[in-house]
C-alpha positions as CSV (number, residue, x, y, z in Angstrom):
1,X,0.3,10.6,-17.4
2,X,-1.3,7.9,-19.7
3,X,0.0,4.2,-18.7
4,X,-1.7,0.8,-19.5
5,X,-2.6,-1.7,-16.8
6,X,-4.0,-5.1,-17.5
7,X,-6.5,-4.9,-14.5
8,X,-7.8,-1.1,-15.1
9,X,-7.0,-0.4,-19.1
10,X,-5.6,2.6,-20.1
11,X,-5.5,5.1,-17.2
12,X,-4.8,8.6,-17.6
13,X,-3.2,9.4,-14.1
14,X,-2.0,12.9,-12.8
15,X,1.5,13.2,-12.3
16,X,1.1,14.3,-8.6
17,X,0.0,10.3,-8.2
18,X,3.3,8.8,-9.7
19,X,5.7,7.4,-6.6
20,X,9.1,6.9,-7.1
21,X,11.3,4.3,-5.4
22,X,14.4,4.8,-5.7
23,X,15.1,1.0,-4.8
24,X,12.5,-0.2,-6.5
25,X,10.5,-2.7,-4.5
26,X,11.8,-5.7,-3.5
27,X,11.5,-8.5,-5.8
28,X,11.1,-5.8,-8.6
29,X,14.3,-3.9,-8.2
30,X,13.5,-2.6,-11.7
31,X,10.2,-1.3,-11.1
32,X,10.9,2.4,-10.3
33,X,7.4,4.2,-11.2
34,X,3.9,3.4,-9.4
35,X,0.9,5.3,-10.3
36,X,-1.1,5.6,-6.3
37,X,-4.5,4.7,-7.2
38,X,-6.9,5.4,-4.4
39,X,-10.3,4.0,-3.8
40,X,-12.1,7.0,-2.4
41,X,-11.2,9.3,0.8
42,X,-13.2,7.2,2.8
43,X,-11.2,4.0,2.1
44,X,-8.3,2.5,3.7
45,X,-7.5,0.3,0.5
46,X,-5.5,1.7,-3.1
47,X,-3.7,0.0,-5.7
48,X,0.5,0.7,-6.9
49,X,0.2,0.4,-10.8
50,X,3.3,0.0,-12.2
51,X,4.0,2.4,-14.9
52,X,6.4,0.6,-16.7
53,X,4.5,-2.8,-16.5
54,X,0.7,-3.0,-17.0
55,X,0.4,-6.7,-15.5
56,X,2.0,-5.6,-12.3
57,X,-0.9,-3.9,-9.8
58,X,-0.3,-4.3,-5.8
59,X,-3.2,-3.6,-3.3
60,X,-2.3,-2.0,-0.7
61,X,-4.5,-0.4,2.4
62,X,-3.7,1.6,5.5
63,X,-2.5,-0.5,8.1
64,X,-3.9,1.1,11.2
65,X,-7.6,1.0,10.0
66,X,-7.4,-2.7,10.8
67,X,-4.3,-3.3,13.1
68,X,-4.7,-0.5,15.5
69,X,-1.3,-1.6,17.6
70,X,0.8,-2.0,14.6
71,X,4.4,0.2,15.0
72,X,7.7,-0.1,14.0
73,X,10.7,2.0,13.4
74,X,12.3,4.0,11.0
75,X,16.0,4.1,10.7
76,X,17.3,7.3,10.3
77,X,18.8,6.6,7.0
78,X,15.9,6.3,5.5
79,X,14.2,9.0,7.3
80,X,16.9,11.0,5.8
81,X,16.2,9.7,2.7
82,X,12.8,10.2,2.1
83,X,13.5,13.5,3.5
84,X,10.6,13.1,6.4
85,X,10.3,14.6,9.4
86,X,7.8,16.0,12.0
87,X,6.3,18.7,9.9
88,X,6.3,16.0,7.1
89,X,5.3,12.6,8.2
90,X,5.8,9.3,6.8
91,X,2.2,7.4,5.2
92,X,2.3,3.5,5.6
93,X,0.6,1.2,3.3
94,X,1.3,-2.4,3.4
95,X,0.6,-5.0,0.5
96,X,-2.6,-6.7,0.9
97,X,-3.1,-10.5,-0.8
98,X,-6.5,-11.1,-1.5
99,X,-7.3,-15.5,-2.3
100,X,-10.4,-17.1,-3.0
101,X,-12.5,-13.8,-1.1
102,X,-11.8,-10.8,0.8
103,X,-12.8,-12.5,3.8
104,X,-9.3,-14.6,3.2
105,X,-6.9,-11.5,2.3
106,X,-3.7,-11.3,4.1
107,X,-1.9,-8.1,5.0
108,X,2.2,-8.5,5.0
109,X,3.0,-6.5,7.8
110,X,7.0,-7.3,7.4
111,X,7.1,-5.2,4.3
112,X,5.4,-1.5,5.1
113,X,5.5,0.4,2.0
114,X,6.6,4.2,3.6
115,X,5.7,7.3,1.4
116,X,6.9,11.0,1.6
117,X,3.8,12.6,-0.3
118,X,5.5,16.3,-0.5
119,X,8.1,14.6,-2.1
120,X,6.0,12.0,-3.8
121,X,9.2,9.3,-3.1
122,X,8.4,6.0,-1.7
123,X,10.9,2.9,-0.2
124,X,9.3,-0.3,1.0
125,X,11.5,-1.1,3.8
126,X,12.4,-5.1,5.4
127,X,11.4,-5.2,9.5
128,X,13.8,-7.1,11.0
129,X,13.7,-9.2,14.1
130,X,10.2,-8.7,14.1
131,X,6.7,-10.9,15.2
132,X,4.7,-9.6,12.4
133,X,4.3,-11.7,9.8
134,X,3.9,-11.8,5.7
135,X,0.3,-12.9,5.9
136,X,-1.7,-11.5,9.1
137,X,-5.4,-11.9,8.1
138,X,-6.9,-8.7,7.6
139,X,-9.9,-9.0,8.5
140,X,-9.6,-11.9,11.5
141,X,-13.5,-11.3,12.4
142,X,-14.3,-11.5,9.1
143,X,-16.3,-8.9,7.3
144,X,-18.2,-6.1,9.8
145,X,-22.0,-6.4,9.9
146,X,-23.7,-4.0,8.7
147,X,-26.0,-1.9,11.0
148,X,-29.2,-2.5,9.0
149,X,-30.1,-5.2,6.9
150,X,-30.5,-3.9,3.0
151,X,-32.6,-5.6,0.1
152,X,-33.4,-9.3,0.7
153,X,-36.9,-10.8,1.3
């Protein structure tokens, strides 16, 4: 599928990378289809690029790479709607906001994105009665230190 993106230019995205949000995304109810743009197999980061709006791109992250104890329950209705099961478990992502630098990035833990990869359907849910925040620091201890120094003098 050919789509346009302000951030990435013209893209040819395989149909397998198109996710359908039946109810849209909160704040963007008319946005129903997004291209999932992976940043590589080893990266927890990806982008969701709107199919209809070239200006709408979300940075997303697999939260468990950063917040090991992140847990919540999925409502039975959502599990049924997304056709999830033990054989077809959900994939969870959260939207990241990058301010001036990546060190100041925050992640919205209150509104996870739940994906069924087999059916290519997804939903963003709002957790109620939670201690999580919409602005959890993604890197509270700063960027990971490199094991060895590279370059320099």
